[in-house]
CHARMM-style PDB file with segment names, atoms N, HN, CA, C and O in Angstrom:
ATOM      1  N   MET     1      -9.784   8.099  -3.663  1.00  0.00      PROA
ATOM      2  CA  MET     1     -10.075   7.030  -4.587  1.00  0.00      PROA
ATOM      3  C   MET     1     -11.277   7.409  -5.440  1.00  0.00      PROA
ATOM      4  O   MET     1     -12.168   8.140  -5.010  1.00  0.00      PROA
ATOM      5  N   THR     2     -11.272   6.897  -6.641  1.00  0.00      PROA
ATOM      6  HN  THR     2     -10.548   6.303  -6.991  1.00  0.00      PROA
ATOM      7  CA  THR     2     -12.388   7.129  -7.535  1.00  0.00      PROA
ATOM      8  C   THR     2     -13.438   6.042  -7.342  1.00  0.00      PROA
ATOM      9  O   THR     2     -13.235   5.118  -6.555  1.00  0.00      PROA
ATOM     10  N   TRP     3     -14.546   6.144  -8.047  1.00  0.00      PROA
ATOM     11  HN  TRP     3     -14.711   6.894  -8.686  1.00  0.00      PROA
ATOM     12  CA  TRP     3     -15.635   5.171  -7.922  1.00  0.00      PROA
ATOM     13  C   TRP     3     -15.179   3.753  -8.285  1.00  0.00      PROA
ATOM     14  O   TRP     3     -15.761   2.774  -7.818  1.00  0.00      PROA
ATOM     15  N   ASN     4     -14.131   3.646  -9.122  1.00  0.00      PROA
ATOM     16  HN  ASN     4     -13.659   4.441  -9.501  1.00  0.00      PROA
ATOM     17  CA  ASN     4     -13.650   2.322  -9.528  1.00  0.00      PROA
ATOM     18  C   ASN     4     -12.354   1.940  -8.798  1.00  0.00      PROA
ATOM     19  O   ASN     4     -11.556   1.149  -9.300  1.00  0.00      PROA
ATOM     20  N   ASN     5     -12.164   2.513  -7.610  1.00  0.00      PROA
ATOM     21  HN  ASN     5     -12.813   3.156  -7.202  1.00  0.00      PROA
ATOM     22  CA  ASN     5     -11.055   2.187  -6.702  1.00  0.00      PROA
ATOM     23  C   ASN     5      -9.665   2.495  -7.252  1.00  0.00      PROA
ATOM     24  O   ASN     5      -8.705   1.792  -6.937  1.00  0.00      PROA
ATOM     25  N   LEU     6      -9.556   3.521  -8.056  1.00  0.00      PROA
ATOM     26  HN  LEU     6     -10.336   4.092  -8.312  1.00  0.00      PROA
ATOM     27  CA  LEU     6      -8.260   3.975  -8.541  1.00  0.00      PROA
ATOM     28  C   LEU     6      -7.837   5.213  -7.773  1.00  0.00      PROA
ATOM     29  O   LEU     6      -8.658   6.084  -7.487  1.00  0.00      PROA
ATOM     30  N   LEU     7      -6.554   5.291  -7.436  1.00  0.00      PROA
ATOM     31  HN  LEU     7      -5.887   4.583  -7.668  1.00  0.00      PROA
ATOM     32  CA  LEU     7      -6.035   6.494  -6.792  1.00  0.00      PROA
ATOM     33  C   LEU     7      -5.783   7.553  -7.850  1.00  0.00      PROA
ATOM     34  O   LEU     7      -5.331   7.240  -8.952  1.00  0.00      PROA
ATOM     35  N   LYS     8      -6.072   8.794  -7.524  1.00  0.00      PROA
ATOM     36  HN  LYS     8      -6.440   9.048  -6.629  1.00  0.00      PROA
ATOM     37  CA  LYS     8      -5.860   9.898  -8.446  1.00  0.00      PROA
ATOM     38  C   LYS     8      -5.027  10.944  -7.720  1.00  0.00      PROA
ATOM     39  O   LYS     8      -5.379  11.367  -6.619  1.00  0.00      PROA
ATOM     40  N   GLN     9      -3.932  11.358  -8.327  1.00  0.00      PROA
ATOM     41  HN  GLN     9      -3.646  11.014  -9.221  1.00  0.00      PROA
ATOM     42  CA  GLN     9      -3.075  12.377  -7.725  1.00  0.00      PROA
ATOM     43  C   GLN     9      -3.648  13.754  -8.042  1.00  0.00      PROA
ATOM     44  O   GLN     9      -3.947  14.062  -9.196  1.00  0.00      PROA
ATOM     45  N   LEU    10      -3.797  14.576  -7.011  1.00  0.00      PROA
ATOM     46  HN  LEU    10      -3.554  14.326  -6.074  1.00  0.00      PROA
ATOM     47  CA  LEU    10      -4.318  15.930  -7.176  1.00  0.00      PROA
ATOM     48  C   LEU    10      -3.242  16.933  -6.791  1.00  0.00      PROA
ATOM     49  O   LEU    10      -2.381  16.662  -5.954  1.00  0.00      PROA
ATOM     50  N   PHE    11      -3.312  18.083  -7.416  1.00  0.00      PROA
ATOM     51  HN  PHE    11      -4.012  18.303  -8.096  1.00  0.00      PROA
ATOM     52  CA  PHE    11      -2.417  19.185  -7.086  1.00  0.00      PROA
ATOM     53  C   PHE    11      -3.259  20.379  -6.678  1.00  0.00      PROA
ATOM     54  O   PHE    11      -4.303  20.640  -7.276  1.00  0.00      PROA
ATOM     55  N   CYS    12      -2.815  21.098  -5.671  1.00  0.00      PROA
ATOM     56  HN  CYS    12      -1.968  20.886  -5.185  1.00  0.00      PROA
ATOM     57  CA  CYS    12      -3.523  22.293  -5.219  1.00  0.00      PROA
ATOM     58  C   CYS    12      -3.230  23.434  -6.183  1.00  0.00      PROA
ATOM     59  O   CYS    12      -2.117  23.541  -6.697  1.00  0.00      PROA
ATOM     60  N   PRO    13      -4.204  24.273  -6.427  1.00  0.00      PROA
ATOM     61  CA  PRO    13      -5.578  24.182  -5.907  1.00  0.00      PROA
ATOM     62  C   PRO    13      -6.408  23.187  -6.713  1.00  0.00      PROA
ATOM     63  O   PRO    13      -6.183  22.982  -7.905  1.00  0.00      PROA
ATOM     64  N   PHE    14      -7.387  22.569  -6.018  1.00  0.00      PROA
ATOM     65  HN  PHE    14      -7.570  22.736  -5.049  1.00  0.00      PROA
ATOM     66  CA  PHE    14      -8.360  21.723  -6.710  1.00  0.00      PROA
ATOM     67  C   PHE    14      -9.754  22.089  -6.203  1.00  0.00      PROA
ATOM     68  O   PHE    14      -9.918  22.652  -5.121  1.00  0.00      PROA
ATOM     69  N   ARG    15     -10.747  21.752  -7.018  1.00  0.00      PROA
ATOM     70  HN  ARG    15     -10.614  21.295  -7.898  1.00  0.00      PROA
ATOM     71  CA  ARG    15     -12.124  22.158  -6.733  1.00  0.00      PROA
ATOM     72  C   ARG    15     -12.849  21.097  -5.908  1.00  0.00      PROA
ATOM     73  O   ARG    15     -12.675  19.894  -6.104  1.00  0.00      PROA
ATOM     74  N   VAL    16     -13.665  21.588  -4.983  1.00  0.00      PROA
ATOM     75  HN  VAL    16     -13.806  22.565  -4.824  1.00  0.00      PROA
ATOM     76  CA  VAL    16     -14.540  20.719  -4.192  1.00  0.00      PROA
ATOM     77  C   VAL    16     -15.923  21.349  -4.107  1.00  0.00      PROA
ATOM     78  O   VAL    16     -16.080  22.563  -4.238  1.00  0.00      PROA
ATOM     79  N   ALA    17     -16.923  20.499  -3.885  1.00  0.00      PROA
ATOM     80  HN  ALA    17     -16.795  19.513  -3.779  1.00  0.00      PROA
ATOM     81  CA  ALA    17     -18.289  20.973  -3.659  1.00  0.00      PROA
ATOM     82  C   ALA    17     -18.602  20.828  -2.175  1.00  0.00      PROA
ATOM     83  O   ALA    17     -18.272  19.814  -1.559  1.00  0.00      PROA
ATOM     84  N   VAL    18     -19.232  21.834  -1.614  1.00  0.00      PROA
ATOM     85  HN  VAL    18     -19.500  22.658  -2.115  1.00  0.00      PROA
ATOM     86  CA  VAL    18     -19.616  21.819  -0.203  1.00  0.00      PROA
ATOM     87  C   VAL    18     -20.839  20.913  -0.049  1.00  0.00      PROA
ATOM     88  O   VAL    18     -21.847  21.113  -0.727  1.00  0.00      PROA
ATOM     89  N   ILE    19     -20.754  19.915   0.842  1.00  0.00      PROA
ATOM     90  HN  ILE    19     -19.935  19.753   1.392  1.00  0.00      PROA
ATOM     91  CA  ILE    19     -21.840  18.954   1.044  1.00  0.00      PROA
ATOM     92  C   ILE    19     -22.970  19.551   1.884  1.00  0.00      PROA
ATOM     93  O   ILE    19     -24.146  19.329   1.598  1.00  0.00      PROA
ATOM     94  N   HSD    20     -22.609  20.307   2.918  1.00  0.00      PROA
ATOM     95  HN  HSD    20     -21.653  20.487   3.151  1.00  0.00      PROA
ATOM     96  CA  HSD    20     -23.609  20.962   3.771  1.00  0.00      PROA
ATOM     97  C   HSD    20     -22.995  22.240   4.324  1.00  0.00      PROA
ATOM     98  O   HSD    20     -21.773  22.374   4.374  1.00  0.00      PROA
ATOM     99  N   ASP    21     -23.840  23.177   4.738  1.00  0.00      PROA
ATOM    100  HN  ASP    21     -24.833  23.068   4.697  1.00  0.00      PROA
ATOM    101  CA  ASP    21     -23.351  24.450   5.259  1.00  0.00      PROA
ATOM    102  C   ASP    21     -22.330  24.214   6.365  1.00  0.00      PROA
ATOM    103  O   ASP    21     -22.565  23.445   7.297  1.00  0.00      PROA
ATOM    104  N   ILE    22     -21.195  24.891   6.241  1.00  0.00      PROA
ATOM    105  HN  ILE    22     -21.005  25.515   5.484  1.00  0.00      PROA
ATOM    106  CA  ILE    22     -20.144  24.820   7.265  1.00  0.00      PROA
ATOM    107  C   ILE    22     -19.436  26.170   7.278  1.00  0.00      PROA
ATOM    108  O   ILE    22     -18.881  26.596   6.265  1.00  0.00      PROA
ATOM    109  N   GLY    23     -19.456  26.838   8.423  1.00  0.00      PROA
ATOM    110  HN  GLY    23     -19.906  26.492   9.246  1.00  0.00      PROA
ATOM    111  CA  GLY    23     -18.857  28.170   8.506  1.00  0.00      PROA
ATOM    112  C   GLY    23     -19.498  29.115   7.508  1.00  0.00      PROA
ATOM    113  O   GLY    23     -20.722  29.237   7.464  1.00  0.00      PROA
ATOM    114  N   GLU    24     -18.684  29.784   6.709  1.00  0.00      PROA
ATOM    115  HN  GLU    24     -17.689  29.686   6.744  1.00  0.00      PROA
ATOM    116  CA  GLU    24     -19.184  30.726   5.702  1.00  0.00      PROA
ATOM    117  C   GLU    24     -19.548  30.033   4.386  1.00  0.00      PROA
ATOM    118  O   GLU    24     -20.045  30.685   3.468  1.00  0.00      PROA
ATOM    119  N   LEU    25     -19.310  28.735   4.283  1.00  0.00      PROA
ATOM    120  HN  LEU    25     -18.906  28.206   5.030  1.00  0.00      PROA
ATOM    121  CA  LEU    25     -19.539  28.002   3.039  1.00  0.00      PROA
ATOM    122  C   LEU    25     -20.943  27.415   3.022  1.00  0.00      PROA
ATOM    123  O   LEU    25     -21.427  26.902   4.031  1.00  0.00      PROA
ATOM    124  N   LYS    26     -21.591  27.497   1.863  1.00  0.00      PROA
ATOM    125  HN  LYS    26     -21.198  27.914   1.044  1.00  0.00      PROA
ATOM    126  CA  LYS    26     -22.972  27.048   1.719  1.00  0.00      PROA
ATOM    127  C   LYS    26     -23.066  25.781   0.881  1.00  0.00      PROA
ATOM    128  O   LYS    26     -22.249  25.559  -0.013  1.00  0.00      PROA
ATOM    129  N   THR    27     -24.050  24.961   1.169  1.00  0.00      PROA
ATOM    130  HN  THR    27     -24.714  25.141   1.895  1.00  0.00      PROA
ATOM    131  CA  THR    27     -24.290  23.712   0.442  1.00  0.00      PROA
ATOM    132  C   THR    27     -24.322  23.956  -1.059  1.00  0.00      PROA
ATOM    133  O   THR    27     -24.993  24.872  -1.535  1.00  0.00      PROA
ATOM    134  N   GLY    28     -23.588  23.127  -1.806  1.00  0.00      PROA
ATOM    135  HN  GLY    28     -23.043  22.383  -1.420  1.00  0.00      PROA
ATOM    136  CA  GLY    28     -23.574  23.232  -3.261  1.00  0.00      PROA
ATOM    137  C   GLY    28     -22.549  24.200  -3.822  1.00  0.00      PROA
ATOM    138  O   GLY    28     -22.288  24.197  -5.025  1.00  0.00      PROA
ATOM    139  N   GLU    29     -21.971  25.019  -2.973  1.00  0.00      PROA
ATOM    140  HN  GLU    29     -22.183  25.020  -1.996  1.00  0.00      PROA
ATOM    141  CA  GLU    29     -20.959  25.982  -3.420  1.00  0.00      PROA
ATOM    142  C   GLU    29     -19.710  25.222  -3.885  1.00  0.00      PROA
ATOM    143  O   GLU    29     -19.323  24.217  -3.289  1.00  0.00      PROA
ATOM    144  N   ILE    30     -19.094  25.718  -4.953  1.00  0.00      PROA
ATOM    145  HN  ILE    30     -19.409  26.535  -5.437  1.00  0.00      PROA
ATOM    146  CA  ILE    30     -17.850  25.156  -5.466  1.00  0.00      PROA
ATOM    147  C   ILE    30     -16.716  26.067  -5.001  1.00  0.00      PROA
ATOM    148  O   ILE    30     -16.737  27.271  -5.258  1.00  0.00      PROA
ATOM    149  N   VAL    31     -15.726  25.492  -4.317  1.00  0.00      PROA
ATOM    150  HN  VAL    31     -15.709  24.514  -4.108  1.00  0.00      PROA
ATOM    151  CA  VAL    31     -14.619  26.283  -3.766  1.00  0.00      PROA
ATOM    152  C   VAL    31     -13.293  25.612  -4.108  1.00  0.00      PROA
ATOM    153  O   VAL    31     -13.258  24.446  -4.501  1.00  0.00      PROA
ATOM    154  N   LEU    32     -12.210  26.359  -3.956  1.00  0.00      PROA
ATOM    155  HN  LEU    32     -12.238  27.306  -3.637  1.00  0.00      PROA
ATOM    156  CA  LEU    32     -10.873  25.843  -4.228  1.00  0.00      PROA
ATOM    157  C   LEU    32     -10.161  25.483  -2.932  1.00  0.00      PROA
ATOM    158  O   LEU    32     -10.166  26.254  -1.972  1.00  0.00      PROA
ATOM    159  N   VAL    33      -9.549  24.300  -2.914  1.00  0.00      PROA
ATOM    160  HN  VAL    33      -9.545  23.673  -3.693  1.00  0.00      PROA
ATOM    161  CA  VAL    33      -8.703  23.884  -1.796  1.00  0.00      PROA
ATOM    162  C   VAL    33      -7.310  24.412  -2.082  1.00  0.00      PROA
ATOM    163  O   VAL    33      -6.688  24.050  -3.081  1.00  0.00      PROA
ATOM    164  N   GLU    34      -6.822  25.280  -1.187  1.00  0.00      PROA
ATOM    165  HN  GLU    34      -7.328  25.574  -0.376  1.00  0.00      PROA
ATOM    166  CA  GLU    34      -5.517  25.921  -1.375  1.00  0.00      PROA
ATOM    167  C   GLU    34      -4.377  25.048  -0.854  1.00  0.00      PROA
ATOM    168  O   GLU    34      -3.281  25.050  -1.414  1.00  0.00      PROA
ATOM    169  N   GLU    35      -4.642  24.299   0.224  1.00  0.00      PROA
ATOM    170  HN  GLU    35      -5.533  24.298   0.679  1.00  0.00      PROA
ATOM    171  CA  GLU    35      -3.648  23.410   0.838  1.00  0.00      PROA
ATOM    172  C   GLU    35      -4.361  22.246   1.498  1.00  0.00      PROA
ATOM    173  O   GLU    35      -5.529  22.349   1.873  1.00  0.00      PROA
ATOM    174  N   VAL    36      -3.649  21.140   1.637  1.00  0.00      PROA
ATOM    175  HN  VAL    36      -2.700  21.056   1.332  1.00  0.00      PROA
ATOM    176  CA  VAL    36      -4.134  19.987   2.392  1.00  0.00      PROA
ATOM    177  C   VAL    36      -3.134  19.749   3.519  1.00  0.00      PROA
ATOM    178  O   VAL    36      -1.928  19.682   3.285  1.00  0.00      PROA
ATOM    179  N   LYS    37      -3.643  19.622   4.739  1.00  0.00      PROA
ATOM    180  HN  LYS    37      -4.624  19.676   4.929  1.00  0.00      PROA
ATOM    181  CA  LYS    37      -2.794  19.398   5.915  1.00  0.00      PROA
ATOM    182  C   LYS    37      -3.355  18.236   6.721  1.00  0.00      PROA
ATOM    183  O   LYS    37      -4.475  17.785   6.481  1.00  0.00      PROA
ATOM    184  N   VAL    38      -2.573  17.758   7.674  1.00  0.00      PROA
ATOM    185  HN  VAL    38      -1.663  18.125   7.869  1.00  0.00      PROA
ATOM    186  CA  VAL    38      -3.015  16.726   8.601  1.00  0.00      PROA
ATOM    187  C   VAL    38      -2.823  17.271  10.017  1.00  0.00      PROA
ATOM    188  O   VAL    38      -1.757  17.789  10.350  1.00  0.00      PROA
ATOM    189  N   THR    39      -3.866  17.151  10.847  1.00  0.00      PROA
ATOM    190  HN  THR    39      -4.732  16.730  10.576  1.00  0.00      PROA
ATOM    191  CA  THR    39      -3.801  17.654  12.218  1.00  0.00      PROA
ATOM    192  C   THR    39      -2.967  16.725  13.094  1.00  0.00      PROA
ATOM    193  O   THR    39      -2.563  15.648  12.656  1.00  0.00      PROA
ATOM    194  N   MET    40      -2.714  17.143  14.324  1.00  0.00      PROA
ATOM    195  HN  MET    40      -3.042  18.018  14.679  1.00  0.00      PROA
ATOM    196  CA  MET    40      -1.989  16.313  15.294  1.00  0.00      PROA
ATOM    197  C   MET    40      -2.752  15.012  15.578  1.00  0.00      PROA
ATOM    198  O   MET    40      -2.152  14.011  15.969  1.00  0.00      PROA
ATOM    199  N   GLU    41      -4.076  15.033  15.380  1.00  0.00      PROA
ATOM    200  HN  GLU    41      -4.563  15.846  15.062  1.00  0.00      PROA
ATOM    201  CA  GLU    41      -4.910  13.850  15.591  1.00  0.00      PROA
ATOM    202  C   GLU    41      -5.026  13.010  14.317  1.00  0.00      PROA
ATOM    203  O   GLU    41      -5.834  12.084  14.246  1.00  0.00      PROA
ATOM    204  N   LEU    42      -4.205  13.347  13.307  1.00  0.00      PROA
ATOM    205  HN  LEU    42      -3.549  14.099  13.365  1.00  0.00      PROA
ATOM    206  CA  LEU    42      -4.169  12.648  12.022  1.00  0.00      PROA
ATOM    207  C   LEU    42      -5.467  12.771  11.229  1.00  0.00      PROA
ATOM    208  O   LEU    42      -5.860  11.837  10.530  1.00  0.00      PROA
ATOM    209  N   LYS    43      -6.132  13.919  11.336  1.00  0.00      PROA
ATOM    210  HN  LYS    43      -5.813  14.677  11.904  1.00  0.00      PROA
ATOM    211  CA  LYS    43      -7.333  14.224  10.555  1.00  0.00      PROA
ATOM    212  C   LYS    43      -6.931  15.119   9.390  1.00  0.00      PROA
ATOM    213  O   LYS    43      -6.189  16.083   9.575  1.00  0.00      PROA
ATOM    214  N   THR    44      -7.415  14.807   8.197  1.00  0.00      PROA
ATOM    215  HN  THR    44      -8.018  14.024   8.047  1.00  0.00      PROA
ATOM    216  CA  THR    44      -7.118  15.605   7.008  1.00  0.00      PROA
ATOM    217  C   THR    44      -7.988  16.857   7.006  1.00  0.00      PROA
ATOM    218  O   THR    44      -9.198  16.784   7.221  1.00  0.00      PROA
ATOM    219  N   VAL    45      -7.363  17.998   6.761  1.00  0.00      PROA
ATOM    220  HN  VAL    45      -6.380  18.056   6.585  1.00  0.00      PROA
ATOM    221  CA  VAL    45      -8.087  19.271   6.679  1.00  0.00      PROA
ATOM    222  C   VAL    45      -7.690  20.002   5.400  1.00  0.00      PROA
ATOM    223  O   VAL    45      -6.575  19.857   4.898  1.00  0.00      PROA
ATOM    224  N   TYR    46      -8.637  20.796   4.883  1.00  0.00      PROA
ATOM    225  HN  TYR    46      -9.543  20.914   5.290  1.00  0.00      PROA
ATOM    226  CA  TYR    46      -8.416  21.596   3.690  1.00  0.00      PROA
ATOM    227  C   TYR    46      -8.373  23.064   4.083  1.00  0.00      PROA
ATOM    228  O   TYR    46      -9.162  23.510   4.917  1.00  0.00      PROA
ATOM    229  N   LEU    47      -7.461  23.812   3.491  1.00  0.00      PROA
ATOM    230  HN  LEU    47      -6.820  23.450   2.814  1.00  0.00      PROA
ATOM    231  CA  LEU    47      -7.431  25.268   3.640  1.00  0.00      PROA
ATOM    232  C   LEU    47      -8.248  25.855   2.498  1.00  0.00      PROA
ATOM    233  O   LEU    47      -7.905  25.704   1.325  1.00  0.00      PROA
ATOM    234  N   ILE    48      -9.332  26.526   2.864  1.00  0.00      PROA
ATOM    235  HN  ILE    48      -9.610  26.649   3.817  1.00  0.00      PROA
ATOM    236  CA  ILE    48     -10.240  27.138   1.895  1.00  0.00      PROA
ATOM    237  C   ILE    48     -10.550  28.545   2.369  1.00  0.00      PROA
ATOM    238  O   ILE    48     -11.021  28.739   3.490  1.00  0.00      PROA
ATOM    239  N   LYS    49     -10.289  29.523   1.520  1.00  0.00      PROA
ATOM    240  HN  LYS    49      -9.907  29.365   0.610  1.00  0.00      PROA
ATOM    241  CA  LYS    49     -10.553  30.933   1.837  1.00  0.00      PROA
ATOM    242  C   LYS    49      -9.931  31.325   3.181  1.00  0.00      PROA
ATOM    243  O   LYS    49     -10.529  32.071   3.955  1.00  0.00      PROA
ATOM    244  N   GLY    50      -8.725  30.815   3.449  1.00  0.00      PROA
ATOM    245  HN  GLY    50      -8.239  30.208   2.821  1.00  0.00      PROA
ATOM    246  CA  GLY    50      -7.989  31.189   4.648  1.00  0.00      PROA
ATOM    247  C   GLY    50      -8.384  30.478   5.927  1.00  0.00      PROA
ATOM    248  O   GLY    50      -7.871  30.806   6.997  1.00  0.00      PROA
ATOM    249  N   LYS    51      -9.302  29.494   5.839  1.00  0.00      PROA
ATOM    250  HN  LYS    51      -9.720  29.227   4.970  1.00  0.00      PROA
ATOM    251  CA  LYS    51      -9.736  28.753   7.027  1.00  0.00      PROA
ATOM    252  C   LYS    51      -9.617  27.253   6.769  1.00  0.00      PROA
ATOM    253  O   LYS    51      -9.739  26.794   5.633  1.00  0.00      PROA
ATOM    254  N   PHE    52      -9.376  26.494   7.847  1.00  0.00      PROA
ATOM    255  HN  PHE    52      -9.277  26.867   8.769  1.00  0.00      PROA
ATOM    256  CA  PHE    52      -9.254  25.045   7.729  1.00  0.00      PROA
ATOM    257  C   PHE    52     -10.587  24.372   8.030  1.00  0.00      PROA
ATOM    258  O   PHE    52     -11.295  24.751   8.963  1.00  0.00      PROA
ATOM    259  N   TYR    53     -10.919  23.352   7.211  1.00  0.00      PROA
ATOM    260  HN  TYR    53     -10.344  23.044   6.453  1.00  0.00      PROA
ATOM    261  CA  TYR    53     -12.144  22.569   7.359  1.00  0.00      PROA
ATOM    262  C   TYR    53     -11.794  21.094   7.201  1.00  0.00      PROA
ATOM    263  O   TYR    53     -10.924  20.745   6.403  1.00  0.00      PROA
ATOM    264  N   HSD    54     -12.465  20.227   7.956  1.00  0.00      PROA
ATOM    265  HN  HSD    54     -13.171  20.511   8.604  1.00  0.00      PROA
ATOM    266  CA  HSD    54     -12.259  18.789   7.792  1.00  0.00      PROA
ATOM    267  C   HSD    54     -12.733  18.363   6.404  1.00  0.00      PROA
ATOM    268  O   HSD    54     -13.727  18.873   5.888  1.00  0.00      PROA
ATOM    269  N   TYR    55     -12.013  17.433   5.822  1.00  0.00      PROA
ATOM    270  HN  TYR    55     -11.206  17.019   6.242  1.00  0.00      PROA
ATOM    271  CA  TYR    55     -12.246  17.001   4.446  1.00  0.00      PROA
ATOM    272  C   TYR    55     -13.640  16.426   4.209  1.00  0.00      PROA
ATOM    273  O   TYR    55     -14.154  16.521   3.095  1.00  0.00      PROA
ATOM    274  N   HSD    56     -14.260  15.838   5.219  1.00  0.00      PROA
ATOM    275  HN  HSD    56     -13.843  15.762   6.124  1.00  0.00      PROA
ATOM    276  CA  HSD    56     -15.527  15.131   5.029  1.00  0.00      PROA
ATOM    277  C   HSD    56     -16.720  16.046   4.771  1.00  0.00      PROA
ATOM    278  O   HSD    56     -17.835  15.567   4.564  1.00  0.00      PROA
ATOM    279  N   HSD    57     -16.493  17.360   4.780  1.00  0.00      PROA
ATOM    280  HN  HSD    57     -15.588  17.750   4.948  1.00  0.00      PROA
ATOM    281  CA  HSD    57     -17.560  18.317   4.458  1.00  0.00      PROA
ATOM    282  C   HSD    57     -17.641  18.586   2.960  1.00  0.00      PROA
ATOM    283  O   HSD    57     -18.454  19.403   2.529  1.00  0.00      PROA
ATOM    284  N   PHE    58     -16.807  17.910   2.152  1.00  0.00      PROA
ATOM    285  HN  PHE    58     -16.147  17.246   2.502  1.00  0.00      PROA
ATOM    286  CA  PHE    58     -16.669  18.240   0.737  1.00  0.00      PROA
ATOM    287  C   PHE    58     -16.614  16.999  -0.145  1.00  0.00      PROA
ATOM    288  O   PHE    58     -16.218  15.918   0.291  1.00  0.00      PROA
ATOM    289  N   ASN    59     -17.018  17.184  -1.383  1.00  0.00      PROA
ATOM    290  HN  ASN    59     -17.340  18.062  -1.737  1.00  0.00      PROA
ATOM    291  CA  ASN    59     -16.809  16.190  -2.434  1.00  0.00      PROA
ATOM    292  C   ASN    59     -15.805  16.760  -3.426  1.00  0.00      PROA
ATOM    293  O   ASN    59     -15.985  17.874  -3.920  1.00  0.00      PROA
ATOM    294  N   ILE    60     -14.754  16.009  -3.721  1.00  0.00      PROA
ATOM    295  HN  ILE    60     -14.608  15.104  -3.320  1.00  0.00      PROA
ATOM    296  CA  ILE    60     -13.752  16.450  -4.685  1.00  0.00      PROA
ATOM    297  C   ILE    60     -14.348  16.371  -6.086  1.00  0.00      PROA
ATOM    298  O   ILE    60     -14.981  15.380  -6.451  1.00  0.00      PROA
ATOM    299  N   LEU    61     -14.138  17.422  -6.860  1.00  0.00      PROA
ATOM    300  HN  LEU    61     -13.624  18.227  -6.564  1.00  0.00      PROA
ATOM    301  CA  LEU    61     -14.615  17.465  -8.246  1.00  0.00      PROA
ATOM    302  C   LEU    61     -13.429  17.215  -9.176  1.00  0.00      PROA
ATOM    303  O   LEU    61     -12.451  17.963  -9.178  1.00  0.00      PROA
ATOM    304  N   ILE    62     -13.539  16.164  -9.953  1.00  0.00      PROA
ATOM    305  HN  ILE    62     -14.333  15.557  -9.951  1.00  0.00      PROA
ATOM    306  CA  ILE    62     -12.475  15.806 -10.898  1.00  0.00      PROA
ATOM    307  C   ILE    62     -13.032  15.963 -12.308  1.00  0.00      PROA
ATOM    308  O   ILE    62     -14.092  15.432 -12.639  1.00  0.00      PROA
ATOM    309  N   ASP    63     -12.297  16.700 -13.123  1.00  0.00      PROA
ATOM    310  HN  ASP    63     -11.436  17.131 -12.854  1.00  0.00      PROA
ATOM    311  CA  ASP    63     -12.737  16.907 -14.523  1.00  0.00      PROA
ATOM    312  C   ASP    63     -12.554  15.668 -15.358  1.00  0.00      PROA
ATOM    313  OT1 ASP    63     -12.871  15.673 -16.547  1.00  0.00      PROA
TER     314      ASP     63
END
């Protein structure tokens, strides 16, 4: 959802900003999400540089 509560459809790849250091990714780095998946526990994960990360480590960047 956007700041004004509108849904926005995204297509992979899309850009995200790293909120805090996680794995090899550093705070403030801009990376591409290659795929979006859902785990068996129903948690959303992003495939970035060949590794999966939980979505809450990132802010989606919309042009």
